N, C-alpha and C positions, 0 to 999 in steps of 0.2 A: 857691557854687562848690565848696566842700569837700564838700557832699553829693553833687553830681554826680560828682565825682572818686571818691568812696568807693563809690558804687553802680555805677560802670561796670566794676569788676573786683574780684578778691579783695583784701581789705584787708591791709596789711602786718602788722596785728595778729593775723592768723590764725595765723601761726607762734608768736607770743607766747602766745596762748591755748592752742595745742596743746602748747606746751612746759610751761606751768604746770599745766594740768588734764589733760594726756594725751589730749586729743581730737584727732580728725583735722582737718586744715586745711579740708577740704570742709565738715564740719559747722559749724565756726566761721564760715566764709564764708556759709553759708546763714543762720545766726542774725543776722549783721551786716546782710545784705541785707534781712532782714525788719524789723530795727530801723530801718534807713534809710527803708524804705517807710512805716513808722509815723510817723517824724519828718516826712517830707514831707507826709503827710496832716494832721498837726497844724499845720504851717506854713500849709497852704492855708486853714485856718480864719480866720486873721488877715490874710493877704496876698491880695488879689484877684489873679486871674490876669492876666497881661500882656495888654494890649489887642491887641497885634500880635505876631504870630509869623511864622516862616518860611513856614508853611503859608498863613497869611492873606495874606501878601504875594503869594504865587503865585496864590491863588484869587480875590483881590479885583480886580474889573475896573476900578473907578474910585473916586475920593475920596468922593463922595456916599454911595455904598453903605457904605463903611467907617464914615462918620460915623453913619449910621442904625443900623448894627449895633452900634456902641459905645454909643450912647444906649440901645439895647434891652438890652444886657448890664448897664448900670448901673441898671436899674430895680429897685425894691424887691422885687417878687414873684420875680423871677429870682434875686436874691441869696438870698432866703429858701429857695427850693427848692434852690439850690446848696449852702447851708449844711446842709440836712437830708441831702442826698446825701453830703456829705463826712463828716458825723458817722457815718452808717451805714457808710461805707467805712472810717473809722478804727476803729470797733468790730470790724468783720470782720478787719481787719489785726491788731488787738491780739489777737483770739482766735487767729488763725493763728500769730502770733509766740509766744504762750504755749504752744501745742501743740508747736511746734518746739523751744522751749527746754526743755520738759519731757521730750522724747525724746532729748536729747543731753546728754553729760556737761558740756560747757561751759555749756549753758543751765541746767542744774540748779544750777551754781555761781553763776549770776547770779540765779536765782530765790530764793536764800536771803536776798536783800536785802529782798524783800517778796513777798506772796502773789500780786500782780498787777502790771500795768504802772502802776498808780496810784502806786506807791512809787518808780518809777524817776525819774531826773532828768527834768524837763520838756523839756530841750533836750539831745539826744544829740550835737549838733554840738560843743558845748563839750567834751564828754567825748572825742570823737574827736580834736579839736584838741590836747587834752592828751596823748593817747596816741600821736599821730603821731611825735614825736621818738624816743620809746622804741622804737616799732616799727621805725623806720628804722635805729636802731642795731642792733636784733636782726637785721634783714635783712642789714645789712652784715657783721655778725659771722658769720652763717650762710654768706654767699657766700664769705667768706675761708676758713672751715673747709672748705667744699665744694671750693674750689680746691686747698687743701693736700692734701685727701684724694685728689683726682684726680691730683695730682702723685705722691703716694706709691704709689697703685695702679699708675700708669704705670711708675714705677721698679721696683715689685715684679714686674710682668709682664715687664719687660726682664730682670730677674734670672732669672725662670722660664725664659725663652727661652734665656738663656745656660746655665743648668743643663741644660736639655734638649739643647742643642746639644753641650755637653760629654759628656753621657751617650750621645748618638748617635755622637759622635766615637769614644768608647771602644768602642761596639759595632761600628762600622765597622772600627776597628783590629783588634778581636778576630776579626771575620769575615774580614778579609784575612789575618790571621795563620793562622787555621784553614785557609783556602783554600791558602795557601802550603805549610803543613805536609802537607796531604793530597796536594797535587801532588808534593811531594818524596817521599812514600811511594810513589806510583805511578811516579815517575821511577826510583827505586831498583829497583822490581820490573821495569820495562822493561829496565834495564841487566842485571839477572840473567837475564832471558829471552833477551836477545841473546847473552850469554855461553854459555848452555846450547845455543842453536841453533848457535853456532860450534863448540862441542865436539862436538855430534852430527854436524855436517857433516864434521868431521875424521875421525870414526870410521865414516863411511858405507862406506868402501871395505872395511872389515873385516866388514860385516854385509849385504852385497848379497844373500846367499842367504836371508835371513830373510823371513818372510811379512809381509804388509801389517799384520797385527794386532800384530806385534812392536814397533811404534813406541810402543805403550802399556806395554810390559813395563818392569819396573824391576829391575835386577840388584842384589841385596842384597850380593853379594861386592864390587862396585866401590865401594860406599858404606860407610864405617866407622861412619857415624852417631855422630860424636863429640859429646860433650856441648856443646862450643862451637857447633857447627853446629846442633844441635837447639835450643839456646836462642835462637840468632840467628833460626832459622826461626820459632820460637814468637813472638818479638818482632815479626817482620815480619808474620805473619798476624794477630796482635792489632792491629798498626797498620792493617792493611787493614780490619778490622772498625771500628776507630776512624775511619778515613777514611769508611766508610759512614755512621757516626753524624754526622760532620761534614758530609757531603754532604746528609744528610737535614735537618740544622739549617739549612744554607744555602738549601736549597730552600724550607723553611718561611719563612725570613726574606724571601726573594724574593717568595713568595706574599703574605705579610702586607704588604709594601711596596706591591705592586700593589693590594691591597685598600684600603689607606689613601689612595692617590692617587685611586682611583675614588670613594671616599667624599667627598674634598675637591672633586672636580670636579662632583659632583651639586649641584643647586640646593637650598639649605636651605628648609625649609618656613616659611611666614610664620605668625606667631603672632597676627596681628591678629584673626582670627576667634575664636581661643581666648580672647583677652583680652575681647572683646566678649561672648562667651557666658558667661564666668566672672563678669562684673560686671553681668549683667542686673538683678540684684536691688538694685543700688546706686542706680539711679534716673536717671542721666544720663551722657552721654559725657564731659562736662567733668570730672566727678569722676574718671572712669577716667584721663583724661589727666593730671590733677593728681597722682593716686597714682603713675602711671608716672614722672612727672618728679621726684617726691620720693624715689624709690628711690635709696639711696646706692650708689656703686660699690663692687665687691668683687673680690678676687683670684680668687674661684671663679666669677665670672660673666664670660663672654667673648662679646662681640659679634662681628659679622663683621669689623669693623675691627681688633678686638683679636686675632683669630685669624690675622691676616695674617702676623705674625712667626713664630708657631708653625708655620703651614703652610709657611712658607719653610724652616724647619728640617727638617720632614718631607720636603719635596720635595728638599732637598739630599741627605738620606740615600737617597731613592728613586733619584735620579740616579746616586749612587755605586754602588748595587746594580745598576742597569740596565747600567752599564759592565761589572760583573763577571758579568752573566747568561750571556754565551757561555762564559766560563770555568767557571761553575758547571755548566752543562749538559754541557760536555765532561768535567768532573770526574765527573759522574754516569755518563756512558757509559763512561769509562775505568775507573772503580772497579768497575762491574758486569763489564766484560770481564776485568779483572784477577782478580776473585774467581772468575769462572767458570773461567778458565784454571788458577788455583791449585787449585780443586776437582777439576778433571779430573786434574791431576798427582797429587793425593792419592789419588784413587780408583784410579788405575793402580798406585800403590804398595801400596794395600791389597790389590788383586787379586794382585799379585806376592807379597806377604807370605803371603796365604792359600794360594796355590799351593805355596809352599815348605813351609808347614805340612802340607799334604796329602801332599807327598812324604815328610815326616818321619813321618807316621802310617803310610805304606806301608812304612817300614823303611829308607829311605835315610839317615836321620840320626836318631840316638837321643840326642844330647847334651842334657843337662838345661839347661846354660847357654844353649845356642842357643834352646831353647824359651822360657826366661824372657826372653831378649832379644827374641824375636819378640813375646811378649805385651806387653812394655813398649813396643815400637815401635808395636804395634797400638793401645794406649791413647793414645799421643801423636798418632798419625794421627787417631784418633777425635775428640780435642779440637780439632785443627786444622780438621777438616772441620766441626765444630760452629761454629767462628768464621766460616768461609766461608758456611755456610747462614744464620746470623743476619745477616751483612752483606748478603747478597742479599735476605733477607726485609725488612730495613729499607728498602732501596731499592725495594721492590715488585717485585723481579725473581725471585720464587719460581718462576715458570715457567721461567726460564733455568736455575735449579738443578735442577729436575725434568728438563729436557731434557738437561742435561749428565750427570746420573746415568743416565738411560735410554740415552744414546748410548755412554757410556764403560763403564758397569758391566753393564747388562742386555743390550744388543744382542749383544755378543760371546758371551754364554752362549746366547742364543736361536739365533744363527747356528750355533753348534757342536752344538746338540742337535736342531734342527728340520729335518727333511728327509722326503721321501716314503718313503725306505727305512726310517727309524725309525718313521714313522707306521704302516706296514703290518707292522712287525716282530711275529712271532708269529702271523700269519694270512695269508690270501691277498690278492692285489692288490685294493685298493679297500675292504677291510673295516675299515681303521683300527684294527686290533686293538691296536696299540701306543700309541694316543693317551693312554690313561689313565697309562701308565707314563712316557710322554714328558713330560706336564704335571707329574706328580709329581716327576720328576727335575729339571725346571727350578725348581720351587718349593724343593726341598731344596737345590739348588746356590746359589740366591740367598740363602736363609736362612743357609747355612753361611758364605758369603763376605761378605755385606753385612747380615746380620741385626742386628748391633750398630749400624750406621749407621741402619738403618730404625727401630730402637727409640729411639735417641737423638733422631732427628728427630721421631718421633711424640710423645715427651714434651715436646720444646721448643715445639712449635707446636700443642699440644692446645688446643681452644677450651673455655673455662670461662665460666660465668655470674658475675655480680657477687658472689653469695653463696658462691662456691666450689663449687657443685654442678655436676658434670660431666654434661652432658645429651647425648642422642643427636642433636645438631645435625649436619645434613648440609651446613652451610655450607662455603664454600671456605676451606681452610686456607692460611696464608701459604706453606708448603712442604709438599706432600703427596707424599712419595716412594712410598708404598705404592700409591696410585691412579695418579698420573701418571708415576711413575718406574718402576713394575713392570708394573701391569696394562695400561696403555695401550700400551706397546711390545709386550707379548705378544699382546694382541688385534689390534693393527695387523699384526703378523707373520702371524697366522693368516688375516687377511682380505686381505692384500696379494698373497700368492702365488696365482695362479689355480689351479694344480693342487691345492694344499693346501685352498684355499677350496672347490673343487668336491668334493673327497673328503670333507670334513668336513660341509659344510652341505647338499649336494645329492647324496647317494649313490644315491638312487633305490630303496633297500631299507629297509623300515621298521625292521628289527632293527638295521641299521647306524646309521641316523639316530638311533634311540633311544639306542643305546650311546654315540654321539658326544655327544649332548646331555647325557646323564647324566654323562659324564666331565668335560665342560667346566663343567657346573653344579656338580658336586662340587668341581672345582678353584677356581671362583670363590667358592663359599660358604665354603671353608676357607682361602682365600688369606691373609686378614688374620691368622688364627690361626697358620698355618704360618710366616709371615714374622716375626711379632712375639713369639710365645711362646718363652720361653727353654727350652732343654733342661735336665734335672736337673743335668748336669755343669756347665753355665754358671752355674746358680744357686748351686751349691756353691762355684765359684771366686769369684763375687762376694761371697759371705758370708765367705770366707777373706780376701779383700782388705779388706773392711770391718773385720775383726777384727785386722788386722796392726798392731803397735805401731810407731810411727815416732818419729824423733828429729831434732833440728835438726842433729846432727853428721853423720848419714848423708844428710840431704837428701832423704829419701824421703817425699814428700807425696802418694803415690798414693791414699791414703784420702780425700783432699779432692777428687778428681776427681768430676765429675758422672757418676753411674751411673743410667741410666734404669730405672724400675720400671714395667712394663706390667701393668695390672690388666685384669680382664675387661671393664669398661666402656669402656676405651680400645680394645680389640679390637672391641667392638660398634660403636663410633663409626667406626672405620676400615672395617669391613665395610659399614656404612650408606653411607659415602661411595663405596665401590666400586659399590654398586647404584645410587646416584643419579647417577653420572657419565654424561655424554652418550655416551661410548664404549660403556658397557654397554648403553644403550638401542639404539644402532646395532647392536651385536653381537647383541642379541636379535632384531632385525628380520631378520637374515640367515637365521634358521631358517624353513624353509617348513613350519611346524607344521600348518596346515590340510590340506596334502597328506598329511602323516603320519597325521593322524586319519582321513582318508578311506581310506587304505590299511588301517588297523587295523579300521575299521568294515566294510570289504568282507570282511575275513577273518572277522569275527564273523558277519556276515550269511550268508556262504557256509556256515559250520558249521550255523547254524540252518536254512537252507534244506534242506541235506542231511538234517537230523534230521526236518524236516516231511515230506519226500518218503518217507523210510523208514517213518514212522508211517502215512502214507496208504497205503503199499503193503502193509505187514505188520501194521498195528494198533498199539495203544498199547504192547504188550509187545515191539516190535521193538528190537533192540540197536543203537541209533543213537549211543551214547556213543563219542566219538573222542578223549577226553582220556586222561590217564594213569590206569592202573588203580588206583594208590594214591589218587589224588585222588577217583576214583569211589567207592572203598570208604569213604573218609573222609566223603564227602558222604552216603552211605547210612547209615553208623553214627552220624554226628553229628546229622543233621537228620531222618532217617527217610524220605527219598524212596524210592519203589519203582519208578517207571517210568524207563527209561533216557532217555526224552526230556527229563524234568526234570533228570536228572543233567547232560545236555548243556547245558541252558539255564543252570543255576546255575553250572556250570563256566565257561561263557562270561562270565557276569556277574562272576565272581571274577577271571577272567584279565584283565579290563579294568583292574584296579587292582594288578596284579603289578608288581614293580620293573623288570622288563625290558619292560614295555609302557607303564605310566603315565608321563605327563609333567605336571608341576604346572601349567604354563600352560594345559593343555587340560582342566582339572578340570571346568569347566562343560560342555564338549563330551562328555566321557566319561559324565558323569552324565545328560546328555540322551540319549546313545546307549543307555545301559542302560534308560532309560524307554521308548525306542522299541522295543527288543527285547522288553520285557515287553508292550508294547502289541500287537506283532505276535502274540505267543503268545496273548494274551487274545482277539484277533480270530479267530485260528484255532480256539480252543476254542468261541467263540460261534457261529461258522459251523457247526461240527460239531454243536453242541447244537441248532441250528435245522434240522438236516438238509440243509445245503447242501453238505456234503463227504461223498463216498462213499469208504469204506475198501475195501482189497482190490483184486484185479484186475478189469478190465472184461471183458465178453464177448469182445472181440477178443483180449485178452491170454490168456484161457483157451483159446481156439481155437488161438492161436499156440503155446501151451505143449503142447497135445495133438499138434499136427503136428510139433513139434520132436522130433528123435531123442534129445536130451538129457533127462535126468530133472530136472524142476523142479517146485517146489511153488508153486502160485498160490492165494492166499487168495481165497475167494469174495467177491464184492462185498457190502457191507453198510453200513448207517449205524450208527455207534457210539452215537448217541443212543437207539437202540432196545434197547441192552443196559444193564440197570441196573448191572451190575458195572462196566462201563467208566465210566458216569456217576459212580458212587460213588468209584472210584479217582481219576479226574481231579479231582473235587471235593476229595478229600483232599489231592492234590498241590498244588492251588491254595491250599488252606488253609495248608499248610506253607510255601509260597512267600510268602504274605502275612505270616506270622509272621516269616520270615527277613528280609524286606525292612525291617521296622520294628525288628528287634533285631540279629541276627547280621550281616546284610549291612550295616546301618547302622554298626555298630561297626567292621566291616572297612574300609569306605570312610572313616569318620572317622579311624581310626588311620593310614590311608595319607595322607590330606590334612592332618590335624592330628595329627602324632605326639605321643606323650606324653613320650618321653624328651627331655632338655634338648638334647643334641647334634643330634638330628634337627630339633628346633624351630628351632635357630639356622640351619639350612640353608634353612628356609622363609622367612626374613627377614620374619616376621609377628609381631606382638605377641600376647600371650595373649588379649586381648579380640578381636582379629581372628580368631584361630583358633577361639575359641568361637562367634563369629558364623558362620564357615564351617560349623562342625559343626551349628549350629542350622538354617542354610539347607538343608544336605543332608538333615537329618531331616525338614524340612517337605516337601521334594520327594518323598522316599520314602514318607512317610505319605500324602501326597496320591495318589500312584500306587497305593498298596495299597488305597485305598478302592474301586477298581473291582473287586476280587475278591469282596467280600461279596455284591453283587447277583447275580453269576454263580453263586456257590455256592448261594445261597438259591434261585435259579431251578432249579438242577439238582435239588435235593432236594425242594423243595416243589411243583414242577410236573412235571419229567420223571420222577423216580423215583416220585412219587405216582401219576401217570397209568399208568406201566408196571405197577407192582405192583397197582394197582387192577384193571386189566384181567386180570391173571393170577389174582387172587383171585376175581374174579367169574365166571370160567369154570365152576367146579363148581356154581354156583348154578342152573344149568339143570336139575339133578337134583331141585330142589324140586318140580317138577310131577309127578315120578314117585312121590312119597309117596302120593298118592291112589290111583294104579293098584296100588300094593303091597297095599292093604287092601280094595279094592273087589271084593266078591264072591269073595274068596280064602279066606275062613273062617280067616284067620290069627289067632293069639292077639294080644292087645294088646302094643304095644312096651314094652320094658323098658330100652332104651339108644338113644343117638342114632344117626342114620343114618350109614352108612359114608362118604358123600361129604363130610360136614361136616368131617372131619379134614383134607381137602385144600383147604378154603376159605382159611384163613389160613396155610397151610403156606409159600407163597412169601415172605410177609412175615416169618414166623418165621425161616426159613432166611437170608434177607437180613439181618435184624436180628442174628442170631447171628454172621454172617460179618463184618459191618461195624460192629458195636457199638463197637469200639475205634477206628474210623476215621471216626466221625461228627463233623463239625465242632461245636465247643461251642456256636456261636451257633444251630445248627439245633434241638437239643433233641429232644423227642418229638412235636413238632407234626406232622411228616410222617406218623408212624404214626397219629396220631389222624385226620388227613385221610383216610388210606386206609381205616381202620376205619369212619369215618363214611360214606364213599361205598359201601363193601361192605355195611354193615349197612342202609343206606337201600334199596339194591337188594334185599337179602335180605328186608327187611320188606315191600316191594312184592310180591315173589313170594309170600310167605306170605299176604298179604292177598288176593291174587287166588285162591290155592288155597282158602283158607277160604270165600271167596265162592262158589267152584265147588262145594265140599262142601255148603254150605247149600242151594244151588239143587238139587243132586242129592237131598238129603234131602227137600226140599219136594215134589219130583216123585214120589218113592217113597211119600210119605204120601198123596198124592191118588189113587194107583192101588191103595192098600191092599195093597201087596205087601211091605211091610216085615216083616222077620222078625228075631227075636232070634238073635243069633249066640252063639258060645261066650263064656262069661263074662258074658253079659247086656249086652255093649257093641256098639253099632252100628259100621258101617264109618266113618262120619263122626267118631264119637268117637275111634276108633282113630287116625284121621289127625290129629285135634287133639292127642291125647296125644303122638303122634310129633313133631309140630311143637313142643310144649312141651319135650320132651326135647332136641330139636335146638337150641332157643333157649338152654337152660341150658348146653349144651356150647359153643355159640358164645360165650356170655357168659364162660365160664371161659377159653376161648382168648384172648379180648380182655384179660382181667385178667392172664393170664400174660405179656402183652406190656408190662405196667406201666402200663396205662391204666385210668382209672375209667370203668366201664360206665355209671354213672348220668348221666354228662355227655354221652353220645353219643345223639343224637336217634333214630337207627335202632334202637338196642337198647331204648330206652324204648318205642318204638312196637311192637317185637316183644313186649315184656312185656305191653303192653296187648292185643295180638292173641291171645296165648296164655294170658292170665289165666283164661279160661273153662275151660281144661282142667286147672286146678289141682285141681278136685274129682274128677277121674278117676284121680289118682295113688293107688296102693295105700296103705292106711293101715297 
């Protein structure tokens, strides 16, 4: 019975073994179960199995069958086989028990008794009976300690809940106290505002004649600005900023409380799957349950039941904050409104103070004490405005601060300066001649009156990275007065008024539109710099204030005031925010720039069309230049153009990038337009070179000019590709244009689009890498366009000029046939010099080469001359060959008739002709060499040499 009880579950001695040997209870339980199985097997060797069991009772149908089966079980063979089976089973269990004992710490401590199970006690039952009382006592001791530990942990958790409750109570008391304090500050402000309204209402009868804008004026004479009032105002505005801090803290607490409640209401994740996955290698789920049940309770471990009390404390705090939520939201709204109203009052006082200072500068007041007092008041106002801006930024109400600044400070200036009369000042109606000066006046006025506020705000809310490096980040600032406080109202005012909007953005005149765009682009590109940069006088004053010695007795602590320092990177960040703002994008879309480009291109095309018409009517030398005479002379002297047509073309190309024409957003369009104009000129030249365009007047025009009573000169019709001089001059002009496109014109375009000076580069709002990329793209476009010139120039020289000059040089070769007639039966002496016609063979080529030697394109070289000489010499050699053949036939005919006679000198007529041809050949060869060509490389000259070599012996010795 003891064995059955022991094997049915974990033994009480498991805790004892684990306590002594440090093993886990699961391992000990496994060892004991194995030992129990072995003992049961040993007992089975001596005690026969019971004849009847519960299963036999159920399965046995009657008594006779039971008797027969029992007699069969008691037979000797069966008992012997059963004995053998039990012995094998005992050995297997012993082996398994040994393995398990060897793999556990408790089993190793048992194995030190003997190397095998043979040394263990034969009967484990007696051992277990002896250990049972001890194990029971250990279990009882363990349960008592476990209960005491549970009681202590429960009491500790109650203490923790009490401490947490006390902590939350203190926090709630502090929250409520802060809420009451902030409400009291706002209540005092509301009382002060009511008093001011009542005072203003009492004085309305005295100021009925004042304008609507006078409600923002602040009379410095009525306020003595006593020290007590100034300190009280300082304290109150500081309290407003503190109220903003308190409001932000309360809002954060309310948000955290809501987050905690949401976390408690969510269903916690079950850990059953995690535990089963983590214990897969242990072997069984029972071991997992045992290890989980044996974990001791701890104050750091909280179950769902243990968290109930703490959750109740958190919920109690959340309910308290939920009751205060309406008051906190109202406090947020009232604090923002109070800060905005205070900021508006301070801005009005700043404006009134600066207006008085301007009157002082005009000579109305020259008192030194008054100036110092105003400077001190201005510094105090600047500090108070900083408190208001920081308070609004804390509440996330930066947009309200920007709106108040734009409404109270900027809009009065805009309304006083922006009108149609001032827009057209200095010019006729609709020209917007005064736009530049109007915008410049607005920027200067804002910088003078509110520049210190803008600089202070820019320094307070500048974005910086974690390592302190200020980057050109265009992210939204908490309070951005430069962009939203100044630029947005100015841009809105320009776009809101229909008359001003129409006059600026859609004037219908290209020059006016370009001037308006340039004025506004300059204003926007320099806005951040003009508003934030200090004047030299202000910088000197700040240096003096920083160097002033102060003392406690005088109470002058002005050197401790915050003085903003604006660096170049801060101005660049402000300018980047201006360009990135959506208002700037909308403002840019108002310009109808494609229409402006079409108007400009129409002007350029009209000039080019007139130039083409003039050239077609009067030839390439027609005076078609319509630009400034100084520009034409500069183009001629600098680049070497000769034809007025190309003066006009290059002047058109340059005018596209002048400051009064070029607009940066249209850079790609202007570059494309320049390429199109060049393409039109190339097409015009190609058509003329192919003989498709006729220059001069037609027959009808000539008849009309003859019938007209007025004297007029009409150029006869001709094709300029038939005149080698025109071909050469046009080719040279194209060569100059090609060189200019890839060098001078490229530099001119690049300096316009990507200026080199620093100030101009800032106006482009592009980085250095972007500007270099733009320069590279423009270079690639122009280089690609210039590649179309070389084939046309090469065709003009190597084809057109070669063909025309070849024809001219071949005309005198018809006289070669007359050499035989000169000596046939004339009894003339043998020749001693070349024929007279030979001097005119290469004369056209020599004269042309002399005239255009300095205007021959470098890529052409002498190839064109060699082609001409080769063609002429080949034709010359053919003529000589035919003549020699004729002479030989004549001599053969004379020999057959026996009428040949010896002439003077003993030389026949045929020999005289051959000698003349030799002399002509030598002269022709000398003329070719004078052109700078090698005669030996020309096929026709080599052939002439072979044809005239026979006459070498006829030369006088």
